[in-house]
C-alpha positions, 0 to 999 in steps of 0.5 A, a space after each residue: 511681403 515687405 513691412 510697408 505692404 503689411 502695414 498698408 494691408 492692416 490699414 486698408 483692411 481696418 478702414 474697409 472693415 470699419 466702413 462696412 460694419 458702420 454701414 450695418 450699424 443702425 440696423 443691428 443685424 447681430 441683435 440688440 445686446 451690447 456684445 452684439 453691437 457692430 463696432 464690438 463685433 468688428 473689433 472681435 473679428 480684428 482680434 481673431 484675425 490677428 490671432 490667426 496671423 500669429 498662428 499661421 506665421 508662427 511669429 509675434 504680431 508686433 514683429 510684423 505690425 508694430 504696436 503704434 501701427 496696430 493702435 493707429 489701425 484700430 483708431 482708423 477702423 473706429 473712425 471708418 465705422 463712424 463715417 459708415 454709420 453717418 453715411 447709412 443714417 444721413 445719405 442712404 437712409 433718405 
């Protein structure tokens, strides 16, 4: 997989995951604690995914996905979370 493909997968997975967790955000399916908030759980799972990527490929993650791309993907995931949360509150909840 080329660098462009890895970046595209990172952005796509973060956007899709953020939107999916945002749609669950109002219901709080993981509990009422702050550590069980869907946005927090989303970023924990993203971190675990990066650790799995590091272990399976035996290369540092910044060699595959540069730091700016990692941060941009996290911002994209948070924005998608907010969009999904807005969708579930205003459009689906009607």
